[in-house]
DRENBANU-634157 format. One line per 8 residues: number of its first residue (from 0); their letters; for each residue x, y, z of N, C-alpha, C, O. Coordinates in Angstrom, 3 decimals. Last residue first. Layout:
# residues N
NUM	A	X:Y:Z:X:Y:Z:X:Y:Z:X:Y:Z  ...
This chain:
# residues 225
224	RRSLEYIT	-19.133:-7.649:-8.827:-20.512:-8.580:-9.090:-20.539:-9.391:-10.157:-21.531:-10.086:-10.380  -15.978:-7.722:-8.645:-17.025:-7.495:-9.245:-18.105:-8.214:-8.719:-17.969:-9.322:-8.202  -14.329:-8.695:-5.316:-14.550:-8.826:-6.890:-15.498:-7.844:-7.467:-15.875:-7.010:-6.644  -12.178:-9.092:-2.560:-13.192:-8.299:-3.273:-13.257:-8.825:-4.797:-12.275:-9.314:-5.356  -11.283:-10.084:0.707:-11.372:-10.161:-0.720:-12.262:-9.983:-1.361:-13.319:-10.536:-1.059  -9.752:-8.792:3.421:-11.117:-8.720:2.473:-10.741:-9.000:1.312:-9.900:-8.293:0.757  -8.045:-10.191:6.308:-8.197:-9.705:4.843:-9.428:-9.766:3.978:-10.055:-10.820:3.877  -7.482:-8.698:9.383:-8.595:-9.367:8.428:-8.336:-8.801:6.947:-8.363:-7.656:6.494
216	ITQRVPGD	-5.463:-9.278:12.102:-5.577:-8.471:10.827:-6.304:-9.337:9.899:-5.931:-10.474:9.610  -4.810:-8.756:15.334:-5.463:-9.634:14.353:-6.058:-8.857:13.445:-6.905:-7.992:13.667  -1.972:-7.889:17.222:-3.181:-7.462:16.511:-3.649:-8.669:15.651:-2.823:-9.516:15.309  0.433:-6.616:19.316:-0.235:-8.210:18.780:-1.513:-7.531:18.273:-2.037:-6.642:18.945  3.492:-6.150:20.355:2.734:-5.782:19.244:1.938:-7.069:18.666:2.312:-8.030:17.993  5.577:-6.588:21.852:4.601:-6.225:22.374:3.373:-5.939:21.401:2.324:-5.487:21.861  6.889:-8.861:19.336:7.222:-8.501:20.591:5.778:-7.648:21.300:4.769:-8.342:21.175  4.423:-9.490:17.175:5.811:-8.773:17.098:6.476:-8.147:18.225:6.670:-6.933:18.165
208	VFRHESTA	2.046:-11.048:15.872:2.876:-10.864:16.946:3.986:-10.452:16.622:4.616:-11.037:15.742  -1.286:-11.336:14.321:0.331:-10.872:13.832:0.834:-10.739:15.336:-0.015:-10.289:16.105  -2.981:-13.670:12.793:-2.633:-13.332:13.896:-1.246:-12.806:13.905:-0.245:-13.464:13.620  -5.579:-13.130:10.579:-4.280:-13.734:10.612:-3.983:-12.757:12.012:-4.445:-11.651:12.293  -8.544:-14.259:8.871:-7.878:-13.576:10.017:-6.584:-13.877:10.355:-6.387:-15.089:10.453  -10.230:-13.538:5.750:-9.574:-14.366:6.570:-8.697:-13.561:7.705:-8.233:-12.439:7.501  -13.248:-13.275:3.779:-12.428:-12.730:4.736:-11.417:-14.021:5.215:-11.722:-15.208:5.093  -14.778:-13.100:0.433:-13.806:-14.025:1.261:-13.326:-13.011:2.463:-13.006:-11.884:2.087
200	RLVLGCTP	-15.988:-11.726:-1.362:-15.913:-12.652:-1.711:-15.314:-13.641:-0.375:-15.493:-14.859:-0.363  -18.034:-8.798:-1.600:-17.216:-9.460:-0.641:-17.159:-10.961:-0.901:-18.209:-11.571:-0.700  -18.264:-6.876:-4.224:-18.997:-8.167:-3.785:-17.967:-8.497:-2.632:-16.812:-8.372:-3.040  -19.002:-3.920:-5.908:-18.110:-4.601:-5.373:-18.789:-5.892:-4.509:-19.960:-5.736:-4.163  -20.318:-1.293:-7.098:-20.538:-3.033:-7.653:-19.315:-3.987:-7.206:-18.733:-4.709:-8.015  -20.715:0.481:-5.172:-19.343:0.713:-5.832:-19.317:-0.838:-6.860:-18.252:-1.320:-7.246  -22.578:-0.268:-3.445:-22.840:0.666:-4.427:-21.773:1.209:-5.220:-21.883:2.254:-5.862  -21.535:-2.460:-2.117:-22.449:-2.661:-3.081:-22.815:-1.490:-3.933:-23.317:-1.670:-5.042
192	LARLFEGR	-19.673:-1.230:-0.377:-19.154:-2.322:-1.414:-20.110:-2.397:-2.542:-19.736:-2.405:-3.715  -20.071:0.268:1.997:-20.246:1.050:0.696:-19.935:0.127:-0.469:-19.920:0.655:-1.581  -19.997:-1.374:3.858:-21.470:-0.755:3.683:-21.337:-0.120:2.356:-22.320:0.040:1.633  -17.154:-1.524:4.110:-18.188:-2.737:3.851:-19.735:-2.198:3.547:-20.503:-2.918:2.909  -16.772:1.133:4.919:-16.046:0.445:3.752:-17.069:-0.634:3.477:-17.815:-0.484:2.509  -17.933:1.424:7.470:-18.281:2.353:6.012:-17.761:1.773:4.948:-18.386:1.929:3.899  -16.587:-0.221:8.917:-17.774:-0.434:8.861:-18.457:0.263:7.388:-19.209:-0.238:6.552  -13.475:1.009:8.791:-14.211:-0.533:8.191:-15.481:-0.734:7.849:-15.772:-1.277:6.783
184	GVRGPDAL	-12.846:3.183:9.961:-13.496:3.277:8.861:-13.629:1.726:7.842:-13.808:1.531:6.640  -11.333:2.537:12.172:-12.801:3.081:12.242:-13.565:3.336:11.061:-14.753:3.660:11.090  -9.835:-0.919:11.964:-9.821:0.578:11.795:-11.230:1.268:11.643:-12.163:0.691:11.084  -8.835:-3.508:11.915:-10.191:-3.225:12.753:-10.510:-1.440:13.044:-11.144:-0.893:13.947  -6.651:-4.161:10.548:-6.819:-4.353:12.140:-7.775:-3.947:12.545:-7.813:-3.917:13.775  -6.779:-5.083:7.076:-7.395:-4.207:8.266:-7.279:-4.475:9.544:-8.101:-5.355:9.797  -6.222:-5.170:3.553:-5.952:-5.677:5.021:-6.239:-4.931:6.242:-5.659:-3.846:6.220  -7.792:-6.135:0.983:-7.688:-5.065:1.580:-7.532:-5.603:3.132:-8.369:-6.238:3.774
176	YASGSEDL	-7.690:-6.775:-2.394:-7.159:-7.638:-1.374:-7.159:-6.121:-0.147:-6.523:-5.122:-0.483  -9.457:-7.839:-5.333:-8.629:-6.817:-4.416:-8.782:-7.405:-3.139:-9.620:-8.229:-2.773  -9.547:-8.689:-8.913:-9.613:-8.960:-7.470:-9.264:-8.011:-6.778:-8.686:-7.112:-7.389  -11.186:-8.564:-12.210:-10.265:-8.267:-11.172:-10.670:-8.871:-9.594:-11.743:-9.346:-9.223  -12.570:-8.192:-14.234:-12.772:-9.770:-13.850:-11.484:-9.581:-12.695:-10.864:-10.600:-12.388  -12.766:-5.497:-14.736:-14.018:-6.206:-14.653:-14.008:-7.954:-14.049:-14.922:-8.666:-13.631  -10.456:-4.032:-12.438:-11.012:-4.661:-13.907:-12.319:-5.208:-13.726:-12.864:-5.339:-12.630  -10.700:-1.161:-10.350:-10.554:-2.689:-10.684:-11.188:-2.747:-11.751:-12.104:-2.029:-12.153
168	LAGIADAV	-11.249:1.497:-10.156:-9.840:1.137:-11.089:-9.628:-0.362:-10.887:-8.543:-0.858:-11.189  -13.577:2.297:-9.249:-13.148:2.847:-10.387:-12.009:2.312:-11.048:-11.736:2.536:-12.228  -13.751:0.416:-6.895:-14.754:0.261:-7.761:-14.186:1.033:-9.191:-14.339:0.403:-10.237  -11.584:1.452:-5.432:-11.252:0.284:-5.830:-12.355:-0.018:-7.075:-11.976:-0.588:-8.098  -12.376:4.015:-4.919:-11.266:3.795:-5.708:-11.071:2.449:-6.171:-10.449:2.243:-7.213  -14.785:3.528:-3.381:-15.031:4.255:-4.592:-13.921:3.864:-5.684:-14.150:3.522:-6.844  -13.469:2.576:-0.925:-14.410:1.518:-1.925:-14.445:2.184:-3.328:-14.180:1.526:-4.333  -12.181:4.837:-0.091:-11.235:3.695:-0.706:-12.420:2.804:-1.384:-12.157:2.337:-2.492
160	LQGYEREY	-14.235:6.122:0.437:-13.218:6.670:-0.632:-12.477:5.769:-1.069:-12.071:5.735:-2.230  -15.741:4.943:2.479:-16.548:5.295:1.128:-15.485:5.670:0.112:-15.792:5.550:-1.074  -13.590:4.941:4.499:-14.186:3.782:4.076:-14.713:3.760:2.410:-14.369:3.030:1.481  -12.813:7.521:4.962:-11.895:6.770:4.081:-12.537:5.564:3.542:-12.251:5.109:2.434  -14.201:8.673:7.101:-14.645:8.734:5.821:-13.841:8.063:4.582:-14.235:8.108:3.417  -12.888:7.680:9.342:-14.147:6.955:9.012:-14.573:7.288:7.480:-15.134:6.475:6.744  -9.507:6.767:8.907:-10.446:7.845:9.359:-11.872:6.959:8.672:-11.918:6.024:7.873  -8.161:4.424:8.396:-7.939:4.911:9.798:-8.792:6.192:10.142:-8.862:6.660:11.278
152	LVDSAVIV	-8.050:2.285:6.160:-9.336:2.909:7.002:-9.432:3.479:7.950:-10.459:3.389:8.624  -5.875:1.195:5.609:-5.919:2.744:4.826:-7.339:3.095:5.552:-7.709:4.266:5.474  -4.231:-1.230:6.053:-4.290:-0.326:6.907:-4.626:1.347:6.130:-3.884:2.328:6.108  -3.456:-1.715:2.281:-3.232:-2.245:3.802:-3.291:-1.142:4.963:-2.501:-0.201:4.899  -4.339:-2.844:-0.686:-4.310:-1.753:0.067:-4.305:-2.562:1.677:-4.896:-3.566:2.072  -4.709:-3.598:-4.139:-4.297:-4.234:-2.608:-4.120:-2.967:-2.060:-3.787:-2.019:-2.771  -5.869:-5.218:-6.942:-5.750:-4.122:-6.448:-5.629:-4.331:-4.930:-6.366:-5.168:-4.409  -5.546:-6.417:-10.230:-5.391:-6.727:-8.565:-5.085:-5.416:-8.036:-4.258:-4.636:-8.509
144	DFRPADDP	-5.795:-5.722:-12.810:-6.249:-6.988:-12.584:-6.280:-7.097:-10.967:-7.074:-7.897:-10.472  -6.863:-2.089:-13.531:-6.055:-3.128:-12.810:-6.568:-4.391:-12.498:-7.673:-4.433:-11.957  -7.303:0.643:-15.511:-7.887:-0.578:-14.635:-6.739:-1.825:-14.556:-5.998:-2.272:-15.431  -6.008:3.837:-15.799:-6.160:2.584:-16.328:-6.905:1.821:-15.057:-7.047:2.280:-13.923  -8.033:7.086:-15.510:-6.831:6.057:-14.842:-7.053:4.571:-15.525:-8.197:4.183:-15.764  -9.366:9.318:-16.745:-8.509:8.286:-17.608:-7.676:7.484:-17.060:-6.693:7.059:-17.668  -10.509:10.473:-14.234:-11.210:9.661:-15.405:-10.694:8.754:-16.193:-11.195:7.656:-16.436  -8.930:10.306:-11.121:-8.716:10.777:-12.493:-9.735:10.030:-13.376:-9.762:8.815:-13.180
136	LARWDLMM	-10.621:10.971:-8.159:-9.913:10.122:-8.969:-10.067:10.599:-10.386:-11.073:11.169:-10.811  -10.199:12.699:-5.363:-10.497:13.426:-6.885:-9.899:12.071:-7.681:-8.680:12.072:-7.851  -10.206:11.623:-3.305:-11.248:12.487:-3.308:-11.663:13.122:-4.799:-12.664:13.674:-5.256  -8.101:10.038:-3.408:-8.918:9.338:-3.314:-10.249:9.948:-3.594:-11.227:9.307:-3.978  -5.281:10.903:-5.178:-6.188:11.607:-4.262:-7.482:10.966:-4.670:-7.998:11.112:-5.778  -2.067:9.601:-6.313:-3.609:9.404:-6.388:-4.218:10.252:-5.064:-3.600:10.216:-4.000  0.478:9.337:-8.567:-0.214:10.188:-7.309:-1.520:10.237:-7.470:-2.120:10.732:-8.425  1.902:6.489:-9.335:0.488:7.325:-9.377:0.276:7.936:-8.380:-0.075:7.403:-7.327
128	TEPTPVHN	4.500:4.674:-11.111:3.837:5.591:-9.973:2.511:6.008:-10.489:2.083:5.938:-11.641  5.845:1.194:-11.511:4.997:2.469:-11.818:4.475:3.184:-10.868:4.003:2.663:-9.858  8.700:-0.028:-9.900:7.122:-0.075:-10.083:7.013:1.208:-10.874:7.867:2.094:-10.908  11.315:-1.830:-10.637:10.919:-0.563:-10.372:9.360:-0.060:-10.653:9.042:0.269:-11.796  11.714:-5.061:-10.370:11.584:-4.225:-11.035:11.165:-3.133:-10.383:10.528:-3.409:-9.366  14.108:-5.932:-7.571:12.868:-6.247:-8.171:12.418:-5.059:-9.468:13.034:-4.004:-9.316  16.095:-5.674:-5.522:16.554:-6.166:-6.576:15.048:-6.588:-7.446:15.041:-7.708:-7.958  15.866:-4.042:-3.294:15.708:-5.347:-3.167:15.829:-6.145:-4.840:15.529:-7.333:-4.957
120	LWANSRAF	16.431:-1.428:-4.202:17.134:-2.089:-3.131:16.941:-3.551:-2.857:17.788:-4.204:-2.247  14.241:-1.002:-5.890:15.677:-1.144:-6.469:16.396:-2.009:-5.402:16.875:-3.113:-5.660  12.096:-1.095:-4.022:12.368:-2.003:-5.222:13.552:-2.225:-5.437:14.075:-3.330:-5.289  13.115:1.158:-2.571:13.316:-0.003:-2.211:13.039:-1.198:-2.828:13.527:-2.256:-2.429  12.644:3.378:-4.488:13.674:3.202:-4.052:14.153:1.725:-3.155:15.311:1.311:-3.106  9.925:3.370:-4.969:10.513:2.886:-6.161:12.457:2.534:-5.772:13.256:1.837:-6.397  8.868:4.044:-2.072:8.505:2.836:-2.656:9.461:2.057:-4.068:9.678:0.860:-4.258  10.392:6.700:-1.820:10.711:5.421:-1.187:10.233:4.152:-1.456:10.919:3.165:-1.192
112	RLADEYYD	8.819:7.974:-3.753:10.189:7.946:-4.074:10.716:6.723:-3.253:11.368:5.836:-3.804  6.250:7.527:-2.979:6.415:7.117:-4.247:7.847:6.877:-4.446:8.254:5.912:-5.093  6.416:9.027:-0.424:6.353:7.725:-0.423:6.277:6.890:-1.789:6.245:5.661:-1.726  6.702:11.756:-1.626:7.681:10.949:-1.316:7.644:9.671:-1.000:8.661:9.005:-1.194  4.182:12.153:-2.637:5.213:11.773:-3.460:6.502:11.236:-2.915:7.248:10.466:-3.520  1.276:11.142:-0.857:2.498:11.623:-0.951:3.470:11.302:-1.983:3.605:10.105:-2.235  -0.626:9.403:-1.583:-1.076:10.763:-1.728:0.167:11.658:-1.389:0.092:12.863:-1.629  0.002:6.835:-4.033:0.061:7.308:-2.717:-0.359:8.860:-3.002:-0.438:9.432:-4.089
104	SVTVRFGA	0.708:3.950:-5.745:0.092:5.087:-5.598:0.144:5.381:-4.047:0.271:4.584:-3.117  2.608:1.724:-7.875:2.490:2.050:-6.536:1.529:3.482:-6.478:1.772:4.188:-7.457  1.954:-1.169:-9.952:1.943:0.305:-9.807:1.538:0.578:-8.581:0.547:0.077:-8.048  3.741:-4.352:-11.029:3.065:-3.217:-9.748:3.092:-1.879:-10.407:3.954:-1.488:-11.195  3.008:-7.215:-11.882:3.594:-5.964:-12.685:2.962:-5.028:-11.945:1.760:-4.809:-12.097  3.987:-10.062:-10.229:3.186:-9.000:-10.647:3.910:-7.896:-11.261:5.119:-7.680:-11.190  5.901:-11.716:-9.066:5.709:-11.515:-10.415:4.754:-10.806:-10.996:4.609:-10.858:-12.217  6.788:-11.893:-6.200:5.835:-12.792:-6.888:5.446:-12.496:-8.249:4.482:-13.164:-8.623
96	LSAATAVL	8.285:-9.378:-6.215:8.954:-10.534:-5.941:7.965:-11.743:-6.632:8.416:-12.445:-7.537  6.115:-7.570:-6.208:7.060:-7.521:-7.518:7.829:-9.024:-7.426:7.952:-9.733:-8.425  4.739:-7.865:-3.750:3.914:-7.945:-5.014:5.070:-8.503:-6.176:4.970:-9.534:-6.840  7.084:-7.098:-2.197:6.658:-8.343:-2.078:5.786:-8.824:-3.545:6.048:-9.804:-4.243  6.929:-4.319:-2.828:7.921:-5.160:-3.307:7.845:-6.369:-3.275:8.418:-6.999:-4.163  4.302:-3.548:-2.157:4.850:-3.517:-3.720:5.878:-4.443:-4.258:5.956:-5.064:-5.318  4.766:-3.856:0.639:4.020:-4.667:-0.141:3.936:-4.611:-1.493:3.502:-5.599:-2.085  6.469:-1.814:1.393:6.830:-3.175:1.684:5.754:-4.042:0.533:6.213:-4.805:-0.317
88	GAGCGLEL	6.641:0.816:0.690:6.622:-0.100:-0.572:7.104:-1.439:-0.182:7.832:-2.153:-0.873  6.188:3.102:2.359:7.476:2.857:1.952:7.782:1.753:0.940:8.879:1.664:0.390  3.086:3.716:0.878:3.825:3.833:1.950:5.391:3.549:1.533:5.744:3.794:0.379  0.679:3.281:-1.015:1.961:2.171:-0.682:2.954:2.446:0.570:3.521:1.529:1.164  -2.139:3.436:-1.545:-1.516:3.927:-0.460:-0.307:3.062:-0.150:-0.268:2.266:0.788  -2.750:0.725:-3.250:-3.890:1.796:-2.699:-2.933:2.380:-1.670:-2.907:1.645:-0.683  -1.312:-0.923:-5.918:-1.125:-0.438:-4.351:-1.792:0.760:-4.469:-1.647:1.625:-5.332  -2.191:-2.693:-8.487:-1.900:-1.421:-7.805:-2.201:-1.479:-6.449:-3.191:-2.005:-5.939
80	LTRGRSEM	-0.899:-4.930:-10.846:-1.449:-5.200:-9.623:-1.093:-3.332:-9.347:-0.111:-2.750:-9.808  -1.470:-7.257:-13.345:-1.162:-6.042:-13.121:-1.539:-5.866:-11.748:-2.465:-6.564:-11.337  -0.177:-10.591:-13.921:-1.101:-9.870:-13.590:-0.449:-8.213:-13.414:0.756:-7.968:-13.363  1.724:-12.775:-14.223:2.209:-11.610:-14.807:0.779:-10.613:-14.625:0.795:-9.707:-15.457  0.941:-14.918:-12.508:0.492:-14.845:-13.860:0.557:-13.592:-14.647:-0.254:-13.292:-15.524  0.931:-15.106:-9.516:0.712:-13.603:-10.175:0.233:-13.863:-11.546:-0.748:-13.231:-11.936  0.032:-16.689:-6.707:0.216:-16.942:-8.043:-0.356:-15.596:-9.235:-1.480:-15.274:-9.620  1.254:-15.760:-3.771:0.076:-15.521:-4.513:0.620:-16.135:-6.027:1.792:-15.894:-6.316
72	VLLQEALV	3.178:-15.409:-1.789:3.220:-16.743:-2.179:1.981:-16.814:-3.055:1.534:-17.955:-3.167  3.127:-12.714:-1.732:4.559:-13.410:-1.779:4.184:-14.668:-2.383:4.762:-15.050:-3.401  0.702:-11.955:-0.689:1.211:-11.686:-1.947:2.200:-12.445:-2.422:2.128:-12.853:-3.581  0.876:-12.761:2.289:-0.181:-13.341:1.224:0.226:-13.109:-0.205:0.103:-14.068:-0.967  2.853:-11.042:2.862:3.089:-12.452:2.938:2.162:-13.321:2.416:2.452:-14.473:2.096  1.793:-8.506:2.620:2.915:-8.898:1.726:3.201:-10.341:1.894:3.840:-10.869:0.984  -0.226:-8.597:4.546:-0.606:-8.748:2.985:0.565:-8.866:2.297:0.427:-9.401:1.197  1.649:-8.529:7.054:0.389:-9.436:6.415:0.105:-9.702:5.201:0.141:-10.837:4.725
64	RSSPWIEA	2.552:-6.091:6.711:3.411:-7.064:6.858:2.676:-8.460:6.388:3.089:-9.252:5.541  0.523:-4.368:6.717:1.171:-4.561:5.382:2.179:-5.533:5.483:2.737:-5.888:4.445  -0.236:-4.728:9.394:-0.835:-5.102:8.167:-0.396:-5.168:6.759:-0.861:-5.869:5.861  1.797:-3.276:10.876:1.574:-4.886:10.772:0.684:-5.328:9.611:0.991:-6.319:8.948  3.202:-0.899:8.837:2.131:-1.234:9.740:2.249:-2.605:9.686:2.705:-3.181:8.698  5.834:1.223:9.041:5.535:-0.164:8.477:4.858:-1.021:9.347:5.342:-1.695:10.256  5.392:4.489:8.273:5.513:3.673:9.400:5.257:2.051:8.324:4.681:1.919:7.244  5.117:6.711:6.406:6.051:6.284:6.878:6.626:5.177:7.842:7.801:4.961:8.142
56	WYPLREDR	2.234:7.113:6.151:3.068:6.410:5.128:4.464:5.959:5.625:4.912:4.875:5.251  1.508:8.929:7.729:1.099:7.423:8.265:1.852:6.469:7.318:2.072:5.288:7.585  1.527:11.917:8.042:2.364:10.991:7.490:2.188:9.640:7.787:3.237:9.228:8.281  -1.758:13.419:7.498:-0.919:13.140:8.336:0.252:12.097:7.541:-0.099:11.522:6.510  -3.627:16.028:6.492:-3.027:15.068:6.042:-1.882:14.916:7.062:-1.183:15.848:7.459  -5.991:17.561:6.557:-5.595:16.680:7.520:-4.668:15.655:7.470:-4.722:14.620:8.135  -5.885:19.901:4.653:-6.573:18.614:4.525:-6.310:17.194:5.335:-6.399:16.056:4.874  -4.581:21.853:5.898:-5.340:21.767:4.583:-6.449:20.655:4.246:-7.552:20.710:3.703
48	EFDREDIL	-3.582:21.511:7.990:-4.788:22.400:8.246:-5.243:22.423:6.995:-6.322:22.989:6.815  -1.531:19.449:7.586:-2.723:19.074:8.218:-3.894:20.080:8.285:-5.027:19.693:8.572  0.023:21.107:5.889:-0.743:19.843:5.514:-1.988:19.814:5.925:-3.061:19.983:5.347  0.873:22.770:8.360:0.178:23.355:7.029:-0.594:22.186:6.170:-1.757:22.375:5.814  2.271:20.891:9.948:1.214:21.832:10.184:0.020:22.242:8.946:-1.185:22.044:8.791  3.354:18.002:9.236:3.459:19.233:8.325:2.060:20.068:8.755:1.003:19.981:8.129  5.357:15.394:10.505:4.070:16.345:10.288:4.448:17.414:10.309:5.370:17.936:10.934  7.723:13.995:10.654:7.350:14.488:9.187:6.086:15.246:9.082:5.663:15.700:8.019
40	DEASEPHI	8.288:13.037:13.003:9.215:14.035:12.421:8.582:14.617:11.195:8.958:15.712:10.777  6.616:10.931:13.254:6.278:12.197:13.737:7.140:13.177:13.479:6.749:14.314:13.741  7.886:8.886:11.997:6.764:9.391:11.113:6.338:10.868:11.952:5.806:11.795:11.342  11.312:8.355:11.689:10.048:8.681:12.817:9.027:8.984:12.106:9.476:9.646:11.171  12.944:7.286:10.106:13.141:6.791:11.192:11.720:7.043:11.950:11.126:6.206:12.630  11.892:6.392:6.766:12.307:7.537:7.653:12.129:6.774:8.991:11.359:5.818:9.089  13.640:3.746:5.119:12.295:4.263:5.161:12.597:5.469:6.433:13.662:5.323:7.033  14.346:0.982:3.359:14.670:2.062:3.798:13.655:3.044:3.996:12.811:3.218:3.117
32	LVIERGAV	13.942:-2.715:4.026:13.330:-1.283:3.619:13.962:0.026:4.280:14.086:0.148:5.498  14.491:-5.770:3.016:14.917:-4.644:3.567:14.472:-3.187:2.938:14.607:-2.720:1.807  13.188:-8.892:3.448:13.075:-7.577:2.589:13.817:-6.384:3.128:13.246:-6.148:4.193  13.771:-12.192:3.187:14.083:-10.714:3.970:13.960:-9.710:2.780:14.427:-9.709:1.641  11.368:-14.444:3.721:12.249:-13.832:2.728:12.590:-12.448:3.446:11.809:-11.780:4.123  9.630:-15.879:5.244:10.766:-16.364:5.105:11.889:-15.760:4.260:12.996:-16.265:4.070  7.506:-14.046:5.040:7.323:-15.331:4.542:8.636:-16.092:4.250:8.781:-16.801:3.255  9.368:-11.650:5.398:8.437:-12.036:4.398:8.035:-13.353:4.120:8.204:-13.805:2.987
24	DVPTRVTR	11.261:-9.799:7.734:11.084:-10.976:7.274:9.355:-11.548:6.993:8.465:-11.778:7.811  13.024:-6.934:6.984:11.509:-7.330:7.218:11.181:-8.995:7.051:10.779:-9.287:5.924  15.184:-4.578:8.445:14.979:-6.079:7.532:13.539:-6.567:7.879:13.066:-6.534:9.015  15.340:-1.184:7.695:14.698:-2.346:8.581:14.593:-3.474:7.802:14.053:-3.491:6.696  17.439:1.490:8.035:17.275:0.392:6.786:16.528:-0.900:7.704:17.288:-1.563:8.411  16.198:5.055:8.343:16.618:3.450:8.693:16.604:2.612:7.694:15.975:2.775:6.648  16.861:8.701:7.910:16.340:7.471:7.552:17.011:6.083:8.215:18.194:6.053:8.553  15.954:11.734:8.165:16.631:10.826:8.879:15.951:9.295:8.774:14.939:8.850:9.316
16	FRRELSEI	15.806:13.299:4.709:15.208:12.408:6.028:16.395:12.065:6.855:17.557:12.073:6.450  17.544:14.557:3.055:16.413:14.892:3.375:15.670:14.397:4.510:14.954:15.134:5.187  19.507:12.562:2.204:19.889:13.832:2.974:18.768:14.657:3.430:19.054:15.525:4.254  18.082:10.332:1.744:19.019:10.398:2.989:19.392:11.706:3.301:19.599:12.054:4.464  16.941:11.243:-0.746:16.248:10.653:0.496:16.843:10.481:2.007:16.244:10.495:3.082  19.817:11.244:-2.180:18.685:12.572:-2.072:18.061:12.581:-0.732:18.298:13.372:0.181  20.415:8.876:-2.318:21.374:9.567:-1.679:20.300:10.767:-1.263:20.070:11.084:-0.096  18.408:7.611:-3.667:18.261:6.968:-2.356:19.331:8.271:-1.620:19.076:8.620:-0.467
8	LLAHAQES	18.649:8.906:-6.226:17.289:9.001:-5.518:17.788:8.700:-4.270:17.633:9.658:-3.513  21.295:7.786:-6.770:21.160:9.408:-6.475:19.726:9.582:-5.757:19.636:10.332:-4.785  20.845:5.263:-7.208:21.797:5.640:-6.113:21.566:6.972:-5.830:21.629:7.346:-4.659  18.926:5.604:-9.360:18.335:5.023:-8.368:19.372:5.223:-7.221:18.829:5.375:-6.126  20.853:6.902:-11.345:19.435:7.413:-11.064:19.119:6.731:-9.620:19.084:7.533:-8.687  22.736:4.425:-11.605:22.996:5.750:-10.929:21.943:6.694:-10.516:22.055:7.281:-9.439  20.989:2.708:-12.796:21.289:2.598:-11.666:21.982:3.559:-10.859:21.893:3.582:-9.632  18.036:4.485:-14.404:19.318:3.890:-14.157:19.950:3.459:-13.188:19.375:3.918:-12.201
0	M	14.818:3.868:-14.619:15.830:4.546:-13.918:17.032:3.628:-14.415:17.008:2.436:-14.723
């Protein structure tokens, strides 16, 4: 996209949403994100009735901040990276800053628009985009060297779905990193790994504190068997 096209995209997002620009410190590097001011404003009863869809993508979750910090200091070596559930694009922007070749995916097209806009605002390459429904993974999707996701296990059924997605999209020699604060789908996710050809290689816990928000975020590192 050209400079003008990016500017027009941001202008259209600011017309359609009440937006704010939030500076986020990521390992000493400031990333400024444009995003909807309130996720609650985006709740659509028709979407929820159809498939229980809720606009969680509009929040900047602690898990995404922790995962972004890990990626920013990771050696990229030009590898391809897919983010499952990109939200407004914090993790994707950090990954681009680290040198990964990034593709963002989400169930909401507007999340992809915000992720692309935020990459441009932070002067990193615009990511490729993929509309992705974990319940209907495409047969012809490419595989990626690295797959990342943050706080995507907020429904129990998502445990199996996320494991399936990683199993289908991760390259044979690839690695995946999932950041989770202890959501309800975590147990299902971990139990599903063997059936998806995945192995849990390591876990690390990270204490997140921001004012009244205090969480312990676990990052799960996965690979193929």
